[in-house]
FIKOLZA-1660 file (N, C-alpha, C; in steps of 0.1 Angstrom, whole numbers, plus 5000, padded with zeros to 4 digits):
% residues 219
   i   px   py   pz ch aa at
   1 2909 8969 2952  A  M  N
   1 2906 8957 2965  A  M CA
   1 2915 8945 2961  A  M  C
   2 2923 8939 2963  A  N  N
   2 2939 8926 2960  A  N CA
   2 2925 8915 2967  A  N  C
   3 2930 8899 2964  A  S  N
   3 2925 8888 2967  A  S CA
   3 2929 8891 2986  A  S  C
   4 2942 8900 2985  A  D  N
   4 2946 8896 3004  A  D CA
   4 2937 8900 3009  A  D  C
   5 2934 8917 3006  A  D  N
   5 2920 8928 3014  A  D CA
   5 2909 8922 3011  A  D  C
   6 2905 8909 3002  A  T  N
   6 2893 8905 3003  A  T CA
   6 2894 8895 3014  A  T  C
   7 2904 8887 3013  A  A  N
   7 2905 8876 3025  A  A CA
   7 2906 8881 3036  A  A  C
   8 2911 8890 3040  A  R  N
   8 2914 8897 3056  A  R CA
   8 2899 8905 3060  A  R  C
   9 2891 8906 3049  A  Q  N
   9 2879 8917 3054  A  Q CA
   9 2873 8902 3055  A  Q  C
  10 2870 8889 3050  A  T  N
  10 2862 8881 3049  A  T CA
  10 2863 8874 3059  A  T  C
  11 2875 8871 3065  A  Y  N
  11 2879 8867 3079  A  Y CA
  11 2872 8873 3096  A  Y  C
  12 2876 8888 3084  A  A  N
  12 2872 8897 3097  A  A CA
  12 2857 8900 3103  A  A  C
  13 2846 8898 3090  A  A  N
  13 2835 8895 3092  A  A CA
  13 2827 8885 3097  A  A  C
  14 2834 8876 3100  A  E  N
  14 2834 8857 3104  A  E CA
  14 2831 8864 3122  A  E  C
  15 2819 8863 3126  A  P  N
  15 2819 8861 3141  A  P CA
  15 2825 8850 3150  A  P  C
  16 2833 8851 3158  A  P  N
  16 2839 8836 3166  A  P CA
  16 2835 8825 3172  A  P  C
  17 2840 8817 3170  A  P  N
  17 2828 8803 3171  A  P CA
  17 2827 8805 3182  A  P  C
  18 2812 8803 3189  A  V  N
  18 2804 8800 3201  A  V CA
  18 2805 8786 3207  A  V  C
  19 2809 8785 3217  A  S  N
  19 2806 8771 3219  A  S CA
  19 2793 8771 3230  A  S  C
  20 2786 8760 3221  A  E  N
  20 2770 8755 3226  A  E CA
  20 2771 8751 3243  A  E  C
  21 2765 8760 3250  A  P  N
  21 2761 8755 3265  A  P CA
  21 2762 8741 3266  A  P  C
  22 2765 8733 3279  A  L  N
  22 2763 8720 3283  A  L CA
  22 2749 8716 3286  A  L  C
  23 2745 8705 3281  A  P  N
  23 2731 8705 3285  A  P CA
  23 2729 8704 3302  A  P  C
  24 2719 8706 3307  A  P  N
  24 2720 8708 3322  A  P CA
  24 2730 8690 3329  A  P  C
  25 2721 8680 3324  A  S  N
  25 2727 8670 3333  A  S CA
  25 2742 8669 3330  A  S  C
  26 2747 8670 3319  A  E  N
  26 2759 8672 3318  A  E CA
  26 2769 8681 3322  A  E  C
  27 2760 8696 3327  A  N  N
  27 2770 8706 3334  A  N CA
  27 2774 8699 3347  A  N  C
  28 2760 8694 3352  A  R  N
  28 2760 8687 3366  A  R CA
  28 2771 8679 3365  A  R  C
  29 2773 8670 3359  A  I  N
  29 2783 8661 3355  A  I CA
  29 2798 8664 3356  A  I  C
  30 2799 8677 3350  A  F  N
  30 2809 8687 3352  A  F CA
  30 2813 8690 3360  A  F  C
  31 2806 8695 3366  A  R  N
  31 2807 8707 3382  A  R CA
  31 2812 8691 3390  A  R  C
  32 2805 8679 3389  A  K  N
  32 2807 8671 3398  A  K CA
  32 2820 8668 3401  A  K  C
  33 2830 8669 3387  A  W  N
  33 2838 8656 3383  A  W CA
  33 2850 8671 3388  A  W  C
  34 2844 8686 3387  A  R  N
  34 2857 8694 3385  A  R CA
  34 2860 8696 3403  A  R  C
  35 2847 8697 3409  A  R  N
  35 2853 8699 3423  A  R CA
  35 2858 8680 3432  A  R  C
  36 2850 8670 3424  A  E  N
  36 2861 8657 3426  A  E CA
  36 2875 8659 3425  A  E  C
  37 2879 8667 3416  A  F  N
  37 2890 8668 3408  A  F CA
  37 2900 8676 3422  A  F  C
  38 2890 8687 3425  A  S  N
  38 2895 8701 3434  A  S CA
  38 2898 8691 3445  A  S  C
  39 2890 8680 3453  A  L  N
  39 2893 8676 3464  A  L CA
  39 2902 8667 3465  A  L  C
  40 2909 8660 3452  A  L  N
  40 2915 8648 3448  A  L CA
  40 2930 8658 3450  A  L  C
  41 2932 8669 3443  A  T  N
  41 2943 8673 3440  A  T CA
  41 2945 8688 3451  A  T  C
  42 2935 8692 3454  A  G  N
  42 2942 8702 3464  A  G CA
  42 2939 8717 3454  A  G  C
  43 2936 8713 3444  A  Y  N
  43 2939 8727 3431  A  Y CA
  43 2926 8738 3431  A  Y  C
  44 2926 8747 3435  A  G  N
  44 2915 8755 3426  A  G CA
  44 2907 8751 3442  A  G  C
  45 2907 8750 3453  A  I  N
  45 2899 8750 3465  A  I CA
  45 2904 8753 3477  A  I  C
  46 2899 8759 3487  A  D  N
  46 2901 8761 3497  A  D CA
  46 2910 8751 3511  A  D  C
  47 2922 8755 3509  A  P  N
  47 2924 8742 3521  A  P CA
  47 2917 8737 3535  A  P  C
  48 2909 8742 3540  A  T  N
  48 2900 8745 3550  A  T CA
  48 2889 8735 3546  A  T  C
  49 2882 8743 3536  A  E  N
  49 2869 8732 3530  A  E CA
  49 2879 8721 3523  A  E  C
  50 2886 8715 3521  A  R  N
  50 2894 8702 3514  A  R CA
  50 2893 8696 3526  A  R  C
  51 2894 8700 3540  A  V  N
  51 2903 8688 3549  A  V CA
  51 2883 8689 3553  A  V  C
  52 2878 8696 3554  A  D  N
  52 2863 8696 3565  A  D CA
  52 2857 8684 3552  A  D  C
  53 2856 8688 3544  A  T  N
  53 2849 8680 3528  A  T CA
  53 2855 8665 3531  A  T  C
  54 2866 8659 3534  A  I  N
  54 2869 8652 3532  A  I CA
  54 2872 8645 3546  A  I  C
  55 2866 8655 3553  A  N  N
  55 2863 8642 3572  A  N CA
  55 2852 8641 3571  A  N  C
  56 2842 8651 3567  A  R  N
  56 2825 8645 3567  A  R CA
  56 2827 8639 3558  A  R  C
  57 2831 8631 3547  A  R  N
  57 2829 8623 3540  A  R CA
  57 2835 8610 3547  A  R  C
  58 2842 8607 3550  A  N  N
  58 2849 8595 3561  A  N CA
  58 2841 8593 3571  A  N  C
  59 2838 8604 3580  A  C  N
  59 2828 8602 3590  A  C CA
  59 2811 8594 3588  A  C  C
  60 2810 8601 3578  A  E  N
  60 2795 8600 3572  A  E CA
  60 2797 8583 3568  A  E  C
  61 2807 8578 3559  A  R  N
  61 2809 8567 3555  A  R CA
  61 2810 8554 3565  A  R  C
  62 2819 8563 3576  A  W  N
  62 2821 8551 3587  A  W CA
  62 2804 8551 3600  A  W  C
  63 2802 8560 3596  A  K  N
  63 2788 8559 3605  A  K CA
  63 2780 8550 3600  A  K  C
  64 2771 8553 3588  A  R  N
  64 2768 8544 3577  A  R CA
  64 2773 8529 3582  A  R  C
  65 2779 8526 3576  A  D  N
  65 2790 8510 3581  A  D CA
  65 2786 8509 3597  A  D  C
  66 2785 8516 3606  A  L  N
  66 2782 8516 3621  A  L CA
  66 2767 8509 3619  A  L  C
  67 2760 8517 3613  A  L  N
  67 2743 8521 3616  A  L CA
  67 2746 8508 3616  A  L  C
  68 2746 8502 3600  A  N  N
  68 2744 8489 3593  A  N CA
  68 2748 8474 3597  A  N  C
  69 2759 8476 3604  A  Y  N
  69 2769 8464 3610  A  Y CA
  69 2774 8462 3624  A  Y  C
  70 2773 8471 3630  A  S  N
  70 2781 8476 3640  A  S CA
  70 2770 8465 3651  A  S  C
  71 2775 8454 3657  A  P  N
  71 2767 8449 3670  A  P CA
  71 2761 8457 3679  A  P  C
  72 2775 8463 3687  A  P  N
  72 2767 8472 3697  A  P CA
  72 2759 8482 3694  A  P  C
  73 2762 8486 3683  A  V  N
  73 2752 8503 3676  A  V CA
  73 2740 8494 3671  A  V  C
  74 2743 8485 3670  A  Q  N
  74 2728 8480 3666  A  Q CA
  74 2718 8479 3674  A  Q  C
  75 2724 8472 3687  A  F  N
  75 2716 8467 3698  A  F CA
  75 2712 8483 3705  A  F  C
  76 2721 8493 3707  A  M  N
  76 2714 8501 3713  A  M CA
  76 2703 8507 3707  A  M  C
  77 2708 8508 3695  A  L  N
  77 2697 8516 3687  A  L CA
  77 2677 8511 3687  A  L  C
  78 2684 8495 3688  A  K  N
  78 2670 8485 3692  A  K CA
  78 2663 8490 3705  A  K  C
  79 2677 8493 3717  A  H  N
  79 2667 8496 3728  A  H CA
  79 2662 8511 3730  A  H  C
  80 2672 8513 3720  A  L  N
  80 2662 8533 3724  A  L CA
  80 2647 8532 3718  A  L  C
  81 2648 8520 3704  A  K  N
  81 2636 8523 3699  A  K CA
  81 2625 8513 3709  A  K  C
  82 2627 8505 3716  A  L  N
  82 2621 8501 3728  A  L CA
  82 2612 8511 3734  A  L  C
  83 2625 8520 3740  A  A  N
  83 2622 8525 3749  A  A CA
  83 2615 8542 3746  A  A  C
  84 2616 8538 3736  A  G  N
  84 2600 8550 3728  A  G CA
  84 2612 8561 3721  A  G  C
  85 2621 8556 3721  A  V  N
  85 2630 8572 3712  A  V CA
  85 2632 8565 3699  A  V  C
  86 2633 8577 3690  A  V  N
  86 2633 8580 3676  A  V CA
  86 2650 8582 3672  A  V  C
  87 2656 8574 3668  A  C  N
  87 2671 8578 3662  A  C CA
  87 2672 8571 3649  A  C  C
  88 2675 8582 3641  A  T  N
  88 2678 8582 3630  A  T CA
  88 2692 8583 3622  A  T  C
  89 2697 8582 3615  A  P  N
  89 2710 8589 3613  A  P CA
  89 2710 8603 3610  A  P  C
  90 2699 8609 3607  A  A  N
  90 2698 8626 3608  A  A CA
  90 2705 8629 3622  A  A  C
  91 2697 8627 3637  A  H  N
  91 2698 8626 3648  A  H CA
  91 2716 8621 3651  A  H  C
  92 2723 8617 3642  A  I  N
  92 2736 8615 3646  A  I CA
  92 2742 8620 3633  A  I  C
  93 2745 8635 3637  A  P  N
  93 2752 8643 3625  A  P CA
  93 2769 8644 3626  A  P  C
  94 2773 8643 3614  A  C  N
  94 2787 8644 3613  A  C CA
  94 2797 8662 3618  A  C  C
  95 2802 8666 3629  A  V  N
  95 2804 8677 3626  A  V CA
  95 2812 8686 3630  A  V  C
  96 2821 8695 3628  A  P  N
  96 2834 8700 3632  A  P CA
  96 2838 8704 3646  A  P  C
  97 2849 8695 3652  A  C  N
  97 2849 8703 3667  A  C CA
  97 2862 8705 3668  A  C  C
  98 2866 8707 3681  A  D  N
  98 2874 8711 3684  A  D CA
  98 2884 8699 3687  A  D  C
  99 2896 8698 3690  A  L  N
  99 2904 8686 3689  A  L CA
  99 2902 8675 3707  A  L  C
 100 2895 8685 3715  A  T  N
 100 2892 8675 3728  A  T CA
 100 2887 8666 3728  A  T  C
 101 2877 8669 3719  A  R  N
 101 2866 8659 3721  A  R CA
 101 2862 8649 3710  A  R  C
 102 2854 8637 3707  A  S  N
 102 2851 8630 3695  A  S CA
 102 2835 8627 3695  A  S  C
 103 2830 8629 3705  A  G  N
 103 2816 8631 3700  A  G CA
 103 2806 8637 3711  A  G  C
 104 2795 8640 3708  A  G  N
 104 2784 8648 3726  A  G CA
 104 2773 8643 3723  A  G  C
 105 2766 8646 3733  A  F  N
 105 2750 8641 3731  A  F CA
 105 2744 8656 3736  A  F  C
 106 2736 8658 3731  A  S  N
 106 2726 8669 3734  A  S CA
 106 2710 8666 3737  A  S  C
 107 2708 8665 3751  A  P  N
 107 2695 8662 3754  A  P CA
 107 2683 8673 3747  A  P  C
 108 2690 8688 3747  A  D  N
 108 2676 8697 3740  A  D CA
 108 2673 8690 3729  A  D  C
 109 2684 8690 3719  A  A  N
 109 2685 8678 3705  A  A CA
 109 2674 8666 3704  A  A  C
 110 2685 8658 3712  A  G  N
 110 2680 8647 3715  A  G CA
 110 2689 8640 3705  A  G  C
 111 2699 8645 3704  A  A  N
 111 2709 8640 3690  A  A CA
 111 2723 8639 3698  A  A  C
 112 2728 8633 3688  A  V  N
 112 2744 8623 3689  A  V CA
 112 2753 8635 3677  A  V  C
 113 2760 8638 3685  A  A  N
 113 2775 8646 3673  A  A CA
 113 2782 8637 3676  A  A  C
 114 2789 8639 3666  A  L  N
 114 2804 8628 3660  A  L CA
 114 2813 8634 3655  A  L  C
 115 2821 8637 3661  A  C  N
 115 2833 8648 3657  A  C CA
 115 2837 8647 3645  A  C  C
 116 2839 8650 3632  A  Q  N
 116 2844 8642 3623  A  Q CA
 116 2859 8648 3617  A  Q  C
 117 2872 8637 3617  A  G  N
 117 2883 8642 3615  A  G CA
 117 2886 8639 3630  A  G  C
 118 2880 8638 3636  A  N  N
 118 2885 8633 3653  A  N CA
 118 2891 8617 3660  A  N  C
 119 2887 8614 3648  A  F  N
 119 2887 8597 3653  A  F CA
 119 2902 8590 3646  A  F  C
 120 2904 8583 3655  A  L  N
 120 2917 8574 3649  A  L CA
 120 2914 8567 3638  A  L  C
 121 2901 8556 3643  A  N  N
 121 2898 8544 3630  A  N CA
 121 2884 8545 3635  A  N  C
 122 2876 8539 3628  A  K  N
 122 2865 8533 3626  A  K CA
 122 2857 8526 3638  A  K  C
 123 2865 8519 3649  A  K  N
 123 2865 8513 3659  A  K CA
 123 2865 8522 3671  A  K  C
 124 2873 8531 3668  A  H  N
 124 2874 8545 3680  A  H CA
 124 2862 8554 3677  A  H  C
 125 2851 8555 3667  A  M  N
 125 2844 8562 3663  A  M CA
 125 2833 8551 3669  A  M  C
 126 2831 8541 3666  A  E  N
 126 2825 8530 3671  A  E CA
 126 2820 8532 3692  A  E  C
 127 2830 8531 3696  A  H  N
 127 2833 8530 3711  A  H CA
 127 2828 8547 3710  A  H  C
 128 2830 8557 3708  A  T  N
 128 2819 8573 3707  A  T CA
 128 2808 8572 3706  A  T  C
 129 2800 8568 3694  A  L  N
 129 2790 8565 3690  A  L CA
 129 2782 8558 3700  A  L  C
 130 2784 8544 3710  A  V  N
 130 2779 8537 3719  A  V CA
 130 2774 8544 3729  A  V  C
 131 2789 8553 3732  A  H  N
 131 2788 8561 3748  A  H CA
 131 2781 8572 3749  A  H  C
 132 2779 8579 3736  A  E  N
 132 2772 8586 3733  A  E CA
 132 2755 8578 3733  A  E  C
 133 2751 8574 3727  A  L  N
 133 2740 8562 3727  A  L CA
 133 2732 8556 3741  A  L  C
 134 2745 8554 3749  A  V  N
 134 2740 8551 3763  A  V CA
 134 2732 8563 3768  A  V  C
 135 2736 8576 3769  A  H  N
 135 2732 8588 3774  A  H CA
 135 2723 8592 3768  A  H  C
 136 2720 8590 3755  A  M  N
 136 2704 8589 3751  A  M CA
 136 2696 8583 3757  A  M  C
 137 2702 8568 3761  A  Y  N
 137 2691 8560 3765  A  Y CA
 137 2692 8565 3783  A  Y  C
 138 2698 8565 3788  A  D  N
 138 2695 8569 3801  A  D CA
 138 2689 8582 3806  A  D  C
 139 2689 8590 3791  A  H  N
 139 2682 8605 3793  A  H CA
 139 2667 8599 3793  A  H  C
 140 2665 8585 3784  A  A  N
 140 2652 8588 3782  A  A CA
 140 2645 8575 3792  A  A  C
 141 2648 8567 3794  A  V  N
 141 2648 8556 3806  A  V CA
 141 2648 8561 3820  A  V  C
 142 2662 8571 3822  A  F  N
 142 2658 8573 3838  A  F CA
 142 2657 8584 3837  A  F  C
 143 2652 8593 3829  A  N  N
 143 2649 8609 3830  A  N CA
 143 2664 8617 3837  A  N  C
 144 2673 8613 3834  A  V  N
 144 2685 8618 3836  A  V CA
 144 2686 8634 3837  A  V  C
 145 2688 8642 3852  A  D  N
 145 2686 8658 3856  A  D CA
 145 2701 8663 3849  A  D  C
 146 2706 8666 3843  A  W  N
 146 2718 8668 3840  A  W CA
 146 2725 8678 3845  A  W  C
 147 2718 8685 3854  A  S  N
 147 2722 8701 3861  A  S CA
 147 2727 8689 3879  A  S  C
 148 2723 8677 3875  A  D  N
 148 2728 8676 3888  A  D CA
 148 2742 8668 3886  A  D  C
 149 2750 8669 3894  A  L  N
 149 2763 8663 3890  A  L CA
 149 2762 8642 3895  A  L  C
 150 2759 8642 3905  A  R  N
 150 2754 8630 3909  A  R CA
 150 2749 8624 3895  A  R  C
 151 2739 8626 3891  A  Y  N
 151 2731 8617 3877  A  Y CA
 151 2740 8620 3862  A  Y  C
 152 2747 8627 3863  A  H  N
 152 2755 8635 3850  A  H CA
 152 2765 8620 3856  A  H  C
 153 2774 8619 3867  A  A  N
 153 2785 8610 3872  A  A CA
 153 2778 8599 3865  A  A  C
 154 2766 8596 3870  A  C  N
 154 2762 8580 3871  A  C CA
 154 2764 8573 3854  A  C  C
 155 2756 8589 3845  A  S  N
 155 2751 8583 3834  A  S CA
 155 2769 8577 3823  A  S  C
 156 2782 8590 3829  A  E  N
 156 2792 8589 3825  A  E CA
 156 2797 8579 3834  A  E  C
 157 2800 8572 3842  A  I  N
 157 2800 8559 3845  A  I CA
 157 2803 8550 3837  A  I  C
 158 2782 8546 3832  A  R  N
 158 2774 8537 3828  A  R CA
 158 2785 8541 3810  A  R  C
 159 2784 8549 3804  A  A  N
 159 2785 8551 3791  A  A CA
 159 2803 8546 3791  A  A  C
 160 2808 8550 3803  A  S  N
 160 2825 8547 3796  A  S CA
 160 2828 8531 3799  A  S  C
 161 2817 8525 3811  A  S  N
 161 2818 8509 3813  A  S CA
 161 2820 8508 3800  A  S  C
 162 2802 8508 3793  A  L  N
 162 2794 8499 3788  A  L CA
 162 2800 8498 3766  A  L  C
 163 2806 8509 3767  A  S  N
 163 2809 8514 3751  A  S CA
 163 2820 8509 3747  A  S  C
 164 2835 8505 3753  A  G  N
 164 2843 8500 3750  A  G CA
 164 2856 8510 3751  A  G  C
 165 2853 8523 3756  A  D  N
 165 2859 8533 3756  A  D CA
 165 2868 8533 3766  A  D  C
 166 2870 8518 3775  A  C  N
 166 2880 8518 3786  A  C CA
 166 2885 8501 3780  A  C  C
 167 2885 8499 3768  A  S  N
 167 2887 8481 3764  A  S CA
 167 2905 8489 3767  A  S  C
 168 2913 8476 3765  A  W  N
 168 2928 8472 3772  A  W CA
 168 2929 8481 3757  A  W  C
 169 2929 8480 3745  A  V  N
 169 2931 8485 3733  A  V CA
 169 2935 8498 3731  A  V  C
 170 2922 8502 3739  A  R  N
 170 2923 8519 3737  A  R CA
 170 2930 8530 3747  A  R  C
 171 2931 8525 3759  A  E  N
 171 2941 8526 3771  A  E CA
 171 2955 8527 3765  A  E  C
 172 2957 8514 3755  A  I  N
 172 2972 8514 3752  A  I CA
 172 2972 8524 3741  A  I  C
 173 2964 8533 3732  A  Q  N
 173 2961 8540 3724  A  Q CA
 173 2967 8552 3733  A  Q  C
 174 2960 8555 3741  A  R  N
 174 2962 8566 3753  A  R CA
 174 2974 8567 3758  A  R  C
 175 2981 8560 3756  A  G  N
 175 2994 8553 3767  A  G CA
 175 2993 8551 3780  A  G  C
 176 2982 8544 3786  A  I  N
 176 2982 8541 3799  A  I CA
 176 2981 8527 3797  A  I  C
 177 2992 8523 3808  A  F  N
 177 2996 8510 3805  A  F CA
 177 2986 8501 3819  A  F  C
 178 2982 8493 3821  A  S  N
 178 2976 8490 3832  A  S CA
 178 2973 8475 3832  A  S  C
 179 2979 8464 3838  A  F  N
 179 2972 8454 3842  A  F CA
 179 2961 8450 3852  A  F  C
 180 2962 8459 3865  A  S  N
 180 2954 8459 3876  A  S CA
 180 2942 8465 3878  A  S  C
 181 2932 8461 3871  A  K  N
 181 2915 8464 3875  A  K CA
 181 2920 8477 3864  A  K  C
 182 2922 8477 3854  A  Q  N
 182 2926 8487 3842  A  Q CA
 182 2909 8495 3841  A  Q  C
 183 2898 8478 3840  A  H  N
 183 2886 8487 3834  A  H CA
 183 2883 8497 3842  A  H  C
 184 2879 8495 3856  A  Q  N
 184 2876 8500 3869  A  Q CA
 184 2883 8515 3869  A  Q  C
 185 2895 8516 3871  A  A  N
 185 2901 8524 3867  A  A CA
 185 2902 8538 3860  A  A  C
 186 2896 8532 3845  A  C  N
 186 2899 8539 3836  A  C CA
 186 2886 8545 3836  A  C  C
 187 2875 8535 3838  A  V  N
 187 2860 8546 3841  A  V CA
 187 2861 8555 3848  A  V  C
 188 2863 8552 3859  A  R  N
 188 2870 8563 3871  A  R CA
 188 2872 8573 3869  A  R  C
 189 2881 8572 3859  A  R  N
 189 2889 8587 3858  A  R CA
 189 2882 8593 3849  A  R  C
 190 2875 8587 3838  A  R  N
 190 2874 8594 3825  A  R CA
 190 2859 8597 3830  A  R  C
 191 2851 8592 3844  A  A  N
 191 2840 8605 3847  A  A CA
 191 2844 8611 3854  A  A  C
 192 2856 8611 3858  A  V  N
 192 2858 8619 3863  A  V CA
 192 2864 8632 3860  A  V  C
 193 2868 8631 3849  A  L  N
 193 2871 8635 3835  A  L CA
 193 2855 8648 3835  A  L  C
 194 2850 8642 3835  A  S  N
 194 2836 8651 3827  A  S CA
 194 2829 8655 3833  A  S  C
 195 2829 8652 3855  A  T  N
 195 2818 8653 3861  A  T CA
 195 2828 8660 3873  A  T  C
 196 2829 8651 3882  A  A  N
 196 2837 8658 3894  A  A CA
 196 2838 8642 3904  A  A  C
 197 2851 8642 3912  A  E  N
 197 2851 8631 3916  A  E CA
 197 2847 8629 3925  A  E  C
 198 2839 8637 3935  A  R  N
 198 2834 8635 3949  A  R CA
 198 2815 8629 3945  A  R  C
 199 2814 8637 3931  A  A  N
 199 2799 8627 3927  A  A CA
 199 2804 8615 3920  A  A  C
 200 2812 8611 3914  A  V  N
 200 2819 8599 3911  A  V CA
 200 2817 8594 3919  A  V  C
 201 2826 8592 3932  A  N  N
 201 2829 8583 3945  A  N CA
 201 2812 8579 3946  A  N  C
 202 2803 8589 3954  A  E  N
 202 2788 8586 3957  A  E CA
 202 2781 8578 3949  A  E  C
 203 2785 8578 3935  A  V  N
 203 2773 8567 3928  A  V CA
 203 2785 8557 3919  A  V  C
 204 2793 8555 3928  A  W  N
 204 2801 8547 3916  A  W CA
 204 2797 8532 3917  A  W  C
 205 2791 8528 3930  A  E  N
 205 2791 8512 3930  A  E CA
 205 2778 8509 3927  A  E  C
 206 2769 8515 3931  A  S  N
 206 2756 8513 3922  A  S CA
 206 2758 8515 3905  A  S  C
 207 2764 8526 3902  A  C  N
 207 2762 8527 3881  A  C CA
 207 2770 8522 3881  A  C  C
 208 2782 8517 3885  A  F  N
 208 2793 8510 3877  A  F CA
 208 2787 8499 3876  A  F  C
 209 2779 8488 3881  A  N  N
 209 2770 8478 3888  A  N CA
 209 2758 8477 3876  A  N  C
 210 2755 8487 3873  A  D  N
 210 2744 8481 3863  A  D CA
 210 2748 8492 3846  A  D  C
 211 2746 8476 3843  A  T  N
 211 2752 8478 3827  A  T CA
 211 2737 8474 3819  A  T  C
 212 2723 8476 3822  A  R  N
 212 2714 8483 3812  A  R CA
 212 2718 8491 3804  A  R  C
 213 2711 8486 3792  A  P  N
 213 2702 8479 3787  A  P CA
 213 2714 8461 3784  A  P  C
 214 2727 8462 3785  A  F  N
 214 2734 8451 3783  A  F CA
 214 2736 8440 3791  A  F  C
 215 2736 8429 3789  A  D  N
 215 2737 8420 3801  A  D CA
 215 2744 8423 3814  A  D  C
 216 2761 8423 3806  A  E  N
 216 2773 8426 3812  A  E CA
 216 2783 8433 3804  A  E  C
 217 2796 8438 3812  A  V  N
 217 2802 8448 3804  A  V CA
 217 2814 8439 3797  A  V  C
 218 2812 8445 3781  A  C  N
 218 2823 8436 3774  A  C CA
 218 2834 8441 3774  A  C  C
 219 2845 8439 3778  A  R  N
 219 2857 8441 3777  A  R CA
 219 2870 8439 3771  A  R  C
% end
């Protein structure tokens, strides 16, 4: 056997190099980095999952800011607590919804849903969150029967009026321009969309003028 044969035999006998597994902590960091890279670039991740994850992150970040720094949100949470209602961040989940809504209140679950990806900006989320917290407040304080259209219409009137949903800026964003009784017209329109015109008409005066727990409507 010549020297070349010996070299080839020696080389063939050597096992291939084996990379050592990463320690658990470094492995977690690597997986996290790889996922962040995928979310950033879209490479190696399902497009729907990527959009849902990004929307959820944005929703959770804005929610955290509003719960900590928004005066109307903090005001509502304070009065819910005074009414005996426990409302933590876990009671306000960010969830995917159809494009026809931005949030909702579930009386059975005692929770408010925020529709991730359906908000124009953080102010839009603030209006939605206050709107749904007004429903939660009404449910606790006034024992609303949601199957009764008059009760439901009353809460919709109050929520639309008190939340900022019907501010002039929000109406402009909807493409609605009005300078005469803009707030009242918006509140009535949105309450009718959620319930029925007859029910809204029957309770309009008393419910529109009821600003509890606020002292007055901020327009």
